[in-house]
Backbone bond lengths (Angstrom), bond angles and torsions (degrees), N, CA, C in turn:
res aa  C-N    CA-C-N  psi(-1)  N-CA   C-N-CA  omega(-1)  CA-C   N-CA-C  phi
1 M - - - 1.466 - - 1.524 108.59 -
2 D 1.278 114.57 140.14 1.445 118.32 177.40 1.530 110.07 -99.33
3 V 1.311 114.83 169.59 1.464 121.11 -174.70 1.521 111.42 -66.41
4 V 1.327 117.38 -34.70 1.465 120.54 -177.60 1.521 110.99 -64.58
5 S 1.319 117.84 -43.43 1.466 119.38 -179.47 1.522 111.32 -68.96
6 I 1.331 117.48 -33.77 1.464 119.72 176.35 1.522 109.96 -66.43
7 N 1.336 116.67 -43.95 1.465 119.78 178.97 1.523 111.53 -63.56
8 L 1.315 116.88 -40.32 1.462 120.61 178.94 1.526 110.53 -65.75
9 G 1.310 116.96 -41.37 1.460 120.32 177.61 1.519 112.28 -64.15
10 L 1.323 116.76 -41.15 1.466 119.79 178.02 1.525 111.56 -67.53
11 A 1.333 117.00 -34.79 1.468 119.94 176.52 1.520 110.50 -65.25
12 Q 1.328 116.77 -40.39 1.468 119.79 178.01 1.523 111.27 -67.72
13 L 1.312 117.04 -39.20 1.463 120.44 176.20 1.526 110.59 -63.26
14 G 1.322 116.62 -44.37 1.461 120.50 178.56 1.517 112.59 -62.96
15 A 1.328 116.56 -36.65 1.467 119.92 177.79 1.520 110.55 -65.07
16 G 1.308 116.76 -42.59 1.463 119.87 178.02 1.513 112.54 -64.74
17 V 1.318 116.37 -41.29 1.465 120.06 178.70 1.523 110.35 -66.13
18 A 1.332 117.20 -40.71 1.467 120.61 -178.57 1.522 111.46 -61.68
19 I 1.319 117.56 -50.07 1.462 119.31 -178.13 1.520 110.36 -72.56
20 G 1.325 117.26 -31.15 1.468 119.78 178.88 1.513 112.36 -65.36
21 F 1.326 116.79 -49.67 1.462 119.52 179.43 1.525 111.63 -67.45
22 A 1.327 116.83 -37.20 1.465 119.28 178.94 1.522 110.79 -63.67
23 A 1.322 116.87 -44.06 1.464 120.18 -179.59 1.525 111.38 -69.16
24 A 1.328 117.23 -39.82 1.467 120.07 179.19 1.524 110.96 -65.97
25 G 1.319 116.63 -42.72 1.460 119.71 178.10 1.513 112.33 -66.07
26 G 1.323 116.23 -40.35 1.463 120.08 177.48 1.513 111.99 -64.73
27 G 1.321 116.60 -42.64 1.463 120.17 178.62 1.516 112.05 -63.90
28 A 1.324 116.48 -42.38 1.465 119.97 178.14 1.525 110.67 -64.86
29 G 1.328 116.51 -42.49 1.459 119.85 179.29 1.515 112.79 -63.32
30 M 1.327 116.28 -41.25 1.466 119.67 178.58 1.521 111.36 -67.17
31 G 1.314 116.78 -37.10 1.459 119.92 178.08 1.518 112.36 -66.25
32 I 1.314 116.40 -43.66 1.465 120.46 178.36 1.520 110.06 -64.22
33 L 1.330 116.51 -43.91 1.463 120.27 178.62 1.521 111.33 -60.81
34 G 1.322 117.01 -43.65 1.461 120.39 179.00 1.518 112.04 -61.93
35 G 1.319 116.66 -39.50 1.460 120.04 178.13 1.515 112.38 -64.14
36 Y 1.322 116.31 -45.13 1.463 119.40 178.76 1.528 111.66 -68.35
37 F 1.324 116.37 -33.36 1.462 119.78 176.89 1.523 110.67 -62.28
38 L 1.321 116.71 -46.32 1.466 119.75 179.76 1.522 111.76 -66.72
39 T 1.330 117.24 -35.75 1.464 120.36 176.86 1.525 110.56 -63.77
40 A 1.326 116.56 -46.02 1.463 120.09 179.37 1.520 111.25 -65.64
41 L 1.318 116.73 -37.32 1.460 120.58 179.79 1.526 111.35 -68.96
42 A 1.317 117.25 -34.52 1.465 120.18 177.62 1.521 111.15 -68.96
43 R 1.324 116.90 -32.08 1.466 120.08 -179.91 1.525 111.78 -77.03
44 Q 1.339 116.33 -41.02 1.466 120.57 -177.42 1.529 109.31 -136.19
45 P 1.317 117.88 84.65 1.473 120.37 -177.51 1.525 113.88 -64.51
46 E 1.311 117.36 -21.54 1.467 119.66 -178.58 1.531 112.32 -71.10
47 L 1.316 118.15 -12.09 1.465 121.44 -179.96 1.529 112.86 -95.22
48 L 1.316 116.97 23.65 1.464 120.26 -176.83 1.528 112.07 -58.40
49 G 1.317 118.14 -45.65 1.470 121.29 -177.10 1.519 113.59 -59.72
50 P 1.351 117.92 -57.73 1.470 118.49 -179.63 1.531 113.20 -64.89
51 L 1.330 116.07 -37.93 1.467 118.26 179.84 1.523 111.35 -63.98
52 R 1.318 116.17 -41.05 1.465 119.66 179.85 1.527 110.31 -65.01
53 T 1.323 116.73 -40.25 1.462 120.24 179.00 1.520 111.13 -62.10
54 Y 1.330 116.78 -47.04 1.462 120.36 180.00 1.526 111.45 -66.39
55 M 1.326 116.35 -36.97 1.455 119.32 179.99 1.526 110.66 -65.12
56 I 1.312 117.58 -44.23 1.462 120.52 179.62 1.527 110.43 -64.41
57 L 1.323 117.15 -38.08 1.457 120.65 178.32 1.527 110.97 -63.52
58 V 1.314 116.95 -44.64 1.466 120.15 179.44 1.531 110.69 -68.60
59 L 1.332 117.79 -35.56 1.465 120.37 176.27 1.528 111.25 -61.68
60 V 1.315 116.51 -36.53 1.470 120.16 177.35 1.525 110.22 -63.94
61 F 1.330 117.14 -42.44 1.464 119.96 178.97 1.524 111.72 -66.33
62 I 1.323 116.98 -37.91 1.464 120.13 177.49 1.527 109.94 -65.51
63 E 1.309 116.33 -44.04 1.467 119.65 -179.25 1.525 110.95 -66.92
64 A 1.327 117.39 -28.71 1.465 120.05 177.74 1.523 110.65 -63.39
65 Q 1.330 117.82 -39.47 1.465 118.37 179.58 1.525 111.15 -69.03
66 V 1.324 117.36 -29.66 1.468 119.74 174.63 1.531 109.62 -67.50
67 L 1.317 116.66 -41.14 1.468 119.54 177.83 1.527 111.52 -66.07
68 Y 1.336 117.88 -34.11 1.465 120.20 175.28 1.526 110.24 -63.34
69 G 1.312 117.12 -41.37 1.461 120.44 175.93 1.515 111.85 -62.14
70 F 1.334 116.58 -38.99 1.465 120.97 177.22 1.523 110.72 -64.00
71 V 1.322 117.09 -43.14 1.466 120.88 179.60 1.527 110.22 -63.54
72 V 1.323 117.07 -42.56 1.466 120.26 178.27 1.525 110.52 -61.78
73 S 1.324 116.68 -41.51 1.463 118.64 179.92 1.530 111.31 -67.00
74 M 1.318 117.93 -37.10 1.463 120.07 177.61 1.527 111.04 -67.91
75 I 1.317 116.92 -37.31 1.466 119.87 176.72 1.523 109.92 -63.99
76 L 1.328 116.41 -42.61 1.462 119.26 178.72 1.523 111.91 -63.98
77 L 1.318 116.77 -36.11 1.463 119.61 -178.22 1.525 113.03 -75.76
78 F 1.323 116.71 -44.85 1.462 119.51 -170.11 1.524 114.41 -102.01
79 A 1.318 118.71 -12.47 1.459 120.37 177.74 1.526 111.25 -105.06
80 A 1.324 117.40 4.50 1.462 120.33 177.50 1.527 109.01 -68.76
81 P 1.315 117.01 140.31 1.471 118.72 -179.56 1.523 111.00 -66.54
82 K 1.320 114.96 131.73 1.467 121.07 177.99 1.528 107.88 -121.80
83 H 1.300 116.63 108.32 1.472 120.55 -178.45 1.490 110.16 -105.33
């Protein structure tokens, strides 16, 4: 095996790990947020409007970190040196 194929393989492994952890963390965060949202809504149903607004805002921030992981994985895949 030459060094280039090892580097390419490690870049592909890193890309998979990056998007995997980003997606797993995002999914866990969205699930936890949804659970707390429903708990808060069950306690005070009159706060549906503000709670929904804050929940959607936080979901956007969570999804942004998943997209950052996707961008990192694409950089690792397509910007890796190929000799």
